[in-house]
C-alpha positions in Angstrom: 0.0 0.0 0.0 2.8 2.4 0.9 4.6 1.7 -2.4 1.4 2.4 -4.3 0.9 5.8 -2.5 4.5 6.8 -3.1 4.1 5.9 -6.8 1.0 8.0 -7.0 2.7 10.9 -5.2 5.7 10.7 -7.5 3.5 10.7 -10.7 1.2 13.5 -9.5 3.8 16.2 -8.7 3.4 19.5 -10.5 6.7 21.2 -11.3 7.5 24.6 -12.6 10.0 25.4 -15.4 13.0 25.2 -13.0 11.9 21.7 -11.7 10.8 22.8 -8.3 7.7 21.0 -6.9 4.7 23.3 -6.7 2.0 20.9 -5.6 2.1 17.2 -4.7 -0.6 14.6 -4.1 0.4 14.0 -0.4 -0.8 17.4 0.8 -4.0 17.0 -1.2 -4.5 13.6 0.2 -4.0 14.8 3.8 -6.4 17.6 3.3 -9.0 15.2 1.8 -8.7 12.8 4.7 -9.0 15.6 7.3 -12.1 17.0 5.5 -13.8 13.6 5.4 -13.0 13.1 9.1 -14.4 16.5 10.0 -17.6 16.0 7.9 -18.0 12.6 9.5 -17.9 14.1 13.0 -20.3 16.9 12.0 -22.8 14.4 10.5 -22.5 12.3 13.7 -23.3 15.3 15.9 -26.2 16.5 13.8 -27.6 12.9 13.6 -27.4 12.6 17.3 -29.2 15.9 17.9 -31.9 15.0 15.4 -32.3 11.5 16.9 -32.6 13.0 20.4 -35.3 15.5 19.2 -37.1 12.7 17.3 -37.1 10.4 20.3 -38.4 13.3 22.4 -41.2 14.0 20.0 -42.2 10.4 19.7 -42.4 10.0 23.4 -39.4 7.7 24.0 -37.8 10.3 26.2 -39.6 11.4 29.3 -38.9 15.2 29.8 -40.5 15.3 33.2 -37.2 14.2 34.9 -34.8 15.6 32.3 -32.0 17.9 33.6 -30.3 20.1 31.1 -27.6 21.5 33.3 -29.6 23.3 35.9 -31.7 22.2 38.9 -35.2 23.4 39.6 
């Protein structure tokens, strides 16, 4: 797997006229992985909130004894 990634990185480098590397695949790959991870966490959080509200509306959660950070 590592050899495959290194081969892809080597073939996807963008160079200027002097031969200096401008953009490589490894930075793009890291950014892509980070974005997928962050979107996954965001979807997980929103899904949890929606599931909580849905369970509350359907009556699965009893709000009479719920404590949202303060005491009555």
